[in-house]
N, C-alpha and C positions, 0 to 999 in steps of 0.2 A: 504494499499500499504506500502510496505517495506520502511523505511527510509534510504537513503543513505547519504554519507557524501561528495561526490565529488561536486565541483561547477557546478550549473545548473542542478542538478538531477531532481529537481521539474518539470522542463519544458522541459525535454529532451525526448519529445514524438515523435521525428522523427522516421520513420520506415524504415528498409532496405525492400528488395523486399520479404523476408519471414516473415515480421511482427516484427522483433526484433528492440528494441530500444538501445540507449546508456546503459541504465540501465542493460539490458540483457547482453550486451557485457562486461560491468564491471563485472558482476558476472562470467562470462565465463574467462575473463582475469585474475581474481583473483586467479584462480587456474593455471595460466600459468606464471605470473610475478615471477621472481626468480633472484638470484644474477647473473645468467649468461645473463639476459637480461637487467641488470642495466647497466648504464653507468660505464665503468672501473674506471674512477677517483673517483666514488662514492661508489665502490662495498665494501669497508671495513666498511662502514656505513649501508649497506643494511640488513634488517632483515624481517622475515615473519611478524613481527608486523607492519611493515611499508612497505608492498609490492609494493606500487606505487612509491617508491623512486627511482629516476634515470631512470624512464621509460617513460618521458614525450614525447619526439620527436618520438620515434618509434611507440609509442601508438596513438598519434595524427595523423601521416600519415597513420597508419592502419585504424583509423576510418575515414579518408578522402577517402580512397579506397572504403569503404562500404557506407558512407552517402554523399560523395561529399563535396561541400563547400570549405572552406579555413581553413588553420592552421595559426594561430597567435602566436606571442611570446611576453611575458612579460620579459623585460630586468631586469636581477638579478645582485646582487653584483657580481663583477669579469667578467661581460661582457657576460655571457651566457644568453640564452633565455629559458624560460619555455614555452612549446608549449601547445596549447589548440585548441578546434575546434569551427568553426561556420558553420553550415548546416541546410539548410531548415528553417532559422529563429530561431534556437536554438543555444545557446552559451553553450558549456559543456566542462569540464575539468576532464577527468576520473582520472588524477593522482594528483589533487590538495590536496588530503589528506597528501600527503608527508610533506606539510608545517604546518601541526598541526593547531594551532589557528591563524596563521599569515593570514591576510586578504589581497588577491592579488587584484590589480587593472586591471580589464579586458577591460577597455576603452582606446580607441586611441593606440592600439597595432600595432606592426609591422608584416606584412605578412611574413610568413616563407616558404621557397620552399625545396621541397624534393631533388631537384638536389644538393642543397648545403649541406643539412644535410646528405643525403645518400651517398655523394661522399666520406665520410670517410669510409674505408673498414670495421672497426669494427662495426660502427653503421649500416651500411647496413646488415652485417651479423646477428647482434641482431635484425633487423627489419625482416628479412627474416625467421629467427627462430620463432619469436613470431607470424608472419603471418602463418607460416607452423603448428605451434601448434594449432592456432585458426581454421585453415581450418579442421584439424583432429577432433577437437571437434564439429565443425559444419557441417562437411561433405562437406566442400566446401562453398563459398559464391559468 
């Protein structure tokens, strides 16, 4: 099995209706994440060498669309939340690589809600773009 670096990859065996796992979606999203999908406040630091940088909330809510479950957030310095997924007994964070060797604490985190995150026009637009590109590559989901 290919070794991934995102948090929870080893146990991310939940499958969507077509049999794809979070690992499969990571592979697909790796060809979609770009500066345009990165949070605007972080764009100057985005690079192809760190494609998950600034992608957490839109990616987590997209994975919630596919796998259900809940999106949680880890409070970061500066008051922002880093979002990740819990679905079907799996906890996974497709964008954890952006933190390099930093170890994040995934316990006792606050649930995050799309109504709050996607109320921001720019974030909703990035989410819709990411979703649309994923649908093109998947032929819908």
